C-alpha positions in Angstrom: -71.2 -50.1 215.9 -70.5 -52.9 213.5 -72.9 -53.8 210.7 -73.5 -57.2 212.4 -74.5 -55.6 215.7 -76.7 -53.1 213.9 -78.6 -56.0 212.4 -78.5 -58.4 215.3 -79.6 -56.1 218.1 -82.8 -54.9 216.5 -83.8 -58.5 215.7 -83.1 -59.5 219.3 -85.2 -56.7 220.6 -88.0 -57.6 218.2 -87.9 -61.2 219.4 -88.0 -60.1 223.1 -90.9 -57.8 222.4 -92.8 -60.5 220.5 -92.2 -63.0 223.3 -93.4 -60.5 226.0 -96.5 -59.7 224.0 -97.2 -63.4 223.5 -96.9 -64.1 227.2 -99.1 -61.1 228.1 -101.8 -62.1 225.7 -101.7 -65.7 227.0 -101.9 -64.5 230.6 -104.9 -62.2 229.8 -106.7 -65.1 228.0 -106.0 -67.5 230.9 -107.2 -64.9 233.4 -110.4 -64.3 231.4 -111.0 -68.0 231.1 -110.6 -68.4 234.9 -113.1 -65.7 235.6 -115.6 -67.3 233.2 -115.1 -70.7 234.8 -115.6 -69.2 238.3 -118.8 -67.5 237.2 -120.1 -70.6 235.6 -119.3 -72.7 238.6 -121.0 -70.3 241.0 -124.0 -70.0 238.7 -124.4 -73.8 238.5 -123.9 -74.2 242.3 -126.4 -71.4 243.0 -129.0 -73.0 240.7 -128.5 -76.4 242.3 -128.7 -75.0 245.8 -131.9 -73.1 245.1 -133.5 -76.2 243.5 -132.5 -78.4 246.3 -133.7 -75.9 248.9 -137.1 -75.8 247.2 -137.3 -79.7 247.3 -136.3 -79.8 251.0 -138.7 -77.1 251.9 -141.6 -78.8 250.1 -140.9 -82.0 251.9 -140.7 -80.4 255.3 -143.8 -78.3 254.6 -145.7 -81.4 253.6 -145.1 -82.8 257.1 -146.4 -79.6 258.7 -149.5 -79.7 256.4 -150.2 -83.3 257.4 -150.1 -82.4 261.1 -152.1 -79.3 260.6 -154.8 -81.1 258.6 -155.0 -83.9 261.3 -156.5 -86.3 258.7 -154.5 -89.2 259.9 -152.7 -90.5 263.0 -149.0 -89.8 262.9 -146.2 -91.2 265.1 -144.7 -88.2 266.9 -141.1 -89.6 266.9 -141.3 -90.3 263.1 -142.7 -86.9 262.4 -140.0 -85.2 264.5 -137.2 -87.2 262.8 -138.5 -86.6 259.3 -139.0 -82.9 259.9 -135.5 -82.6 261.5 -134.0 -84.2 258.5 -135.6 -82.0 255.9 -135.3 -78.8 257.9 -131.7 -79.6 258.5 -131.1 -80.1 254.8 -132.9 -76.8 254.2 -130.6 -75.0 256.6 -127.6 -76.3 254.8 -129.0 -75.3 251.5 -129.5 -71.7 252.7 -125.9 -71.7 254.1 -124.7 -72.9 250.7 -126.6 -70.2 248.9 -125.0 -67.5 251.2 -121.6 -68.6 249.8 -122.5 -68.4 246.1 -124.4 -65.2 245.9 -123.6 -63.3 242.7 -125.0 -59.9 243.5 -126.3 -57.6 246.3 -129.9 -58.3 245.3 -129.3 -62.1 245.6 -127.6 -61.6 248.9 -130.6 -59.6 250.2 -133.0 -62.3 249.0 -131.0 -65.0 250.7 -130.8 -63.1 253.9 -134.5 -62.5 253.9 -135.0 -66.2 253.2 -132.8 -67.2 256.1 -134.8 -64.9 258.5 -138.1 -66.3 257.2 -136.7 -69.9 257.6 -135.9 -69.2 261.3 -139.4 -68.0 262.0 -141.0 -70.8 260.0 -138.9 -73.5 261.7 -139.5 -72.1 265.2 -143.3 -72.1 264.7 -143.2 -75.5 262.9 -141.4 -77.1 265.9 -144.1 -75.7 268.2 -146.9 -77.0 266.0 -145.3 -80.4 265.8 -145.0 -80.6 269.5 -141.2 -80.7 269.5 -140.9 -77.3 271.3 -143.2 -76.6 274.2 -145.1 -73.2 274.1 -148.0 -71.5 275.7 -149.7 -70.8 272.3 -149.8 -72.8 269.0 -149.2 -71.1 265.6 -152.3 -71.0 263.5 -152.6 -72.8 260.1 -153.0 -69.3 258.5 -149.7 -68.2 260.0 -147.9 -71.3 258.8 -149.4 -70.8 255.3 -148.1 -67.2 255.2 -144.7 -68.5 256.2 -144.8 -71.1 253.5 -145.9 -68.6 250.8 -143.2 -66.2 251.8 -140.5 -68.8 251.7 -141.7 -70.1 248.4 -141.6 -66.6 246.9 -138.1 -66.1 248.4 -136.8 -69.3 246.8 -138.3 -68.4 243.4 -136.8 -65.0 243.6 -133.4 -66.5 244.5 -133.6 -68.9 241.6 -134.5 -66.0 239.2 -131.8 -63.8 240.5 -129.2 -66.6 240.3 -130.0 -67.1 236.6 -130.0 -63.3 235.9 -126.8 -62.7 237.8 -125.1 -65.6 236.0 -126.0 -64.2 232.6 -124.8 -60.7 233.6 -121.6 -62.1 235.1 -120.8 -64.3 232.1 -121.5 -61.4 229.7 -119.3 -59.0 231.7 -116.5 -61.5 231.9 -116.7 -62.3 228.2 -116.7 -58.6 227.4 -113.6 -58.0 229.6 -111.8 -60.9 227.9 -112.7 -59.6 224.5 -111.5 -56.1 225.5 -108.2 -57.5 226.7 -107.7 -59.4 223.4 -108.5 -56.4 221.3 -106.1 -54.3 223.4 -103.4 -56.8 222.9 -104.0 -56.9 219.1 -103.7 -53.1 219.0 -100.4 -53.2 220.9 -99.2 -55.9 218.5 -100.2 -53.7 215.5 -98.4 -50.6 217.0 -95.3 -52.6 217.8 -95.3 -54.1 214.3 -95.5 -50.7 212.7 -92.8 -49.4 215.0 -90.7 -52.5 214.1 -91.3 -52.0 210.4 -90.3 -48.3 210.7 -87.2 -49.2 212.6 -86.2 -51.8 210.1 -86.7 -49.3 207.3 -84.5 -46.7 209.1 -81.8 -49.4 209.8 -81.8 -50.5 206.2 -81.5 -47.0 205.0 -78.7 -46.3 207.4 -76.9 -49.4 206.3 -77.4 -48.8 202.6 -75.8 -45.4 202.6 -72.2 -46.5 203.3 -72.7 -49.5 200.9 -73.8 -47.1 198.2 -70.8 -44.8 198.9 -68.5 -47.9 198.9 -69.9 -49.0 195.6 -69.5 -45.5 194.1 -65.9 -45.4 195.3 -65.2 -48.8 193.8 -66.6 -47.7 190.4 -64.4 -44.6 190.5 -61.3 -46.7 191.3 -62.2 -49.1 188.5 -62.6 -46.2 186.0 -59.2 -44.9 187.0 
């Protein structure tokens, strides 16, 4: 192999390895950033959905409380329309929460919330006179429903915040681990390249030293 090829080929190989490592580290960083972004978006959406669910439930429950208290005359059609609006929004909030759960604990809490909502909504419609029934739910039963749903919503909000912190921390640690792994690979490749360059230089220097020695002998006669 010519001296030119002995120098050029290792340099070309080093450039290819450096380009590959650069691409790999960029890919790992992009992947880690994408995971962090997804976790952040799901956490924000979960917090927003749980907050909105609490507001919609409080508004719907306020209508139920007014009817239960019977302190003022209420138009049946207006009551039905308002309750349908708020309970419909609450159903959408729960469906939205089901799509952004971050852990098994949060999924369980949302499922329990959905079941409690069905029972509460069914009894509320009977109490409001929308659904005919042979018996009317008591105020105590509706209060238990309300307390349970409030506790479920608070639990979901707390779990959403907790799971968001855990998810972001885990994604950050994974990203940091990938970067450190890449740096170690770069270090190993650099050391291997330095060793290879040393061996190539030594291999090239030997014939040059011999050539210089022969030239000196010829010059000395």
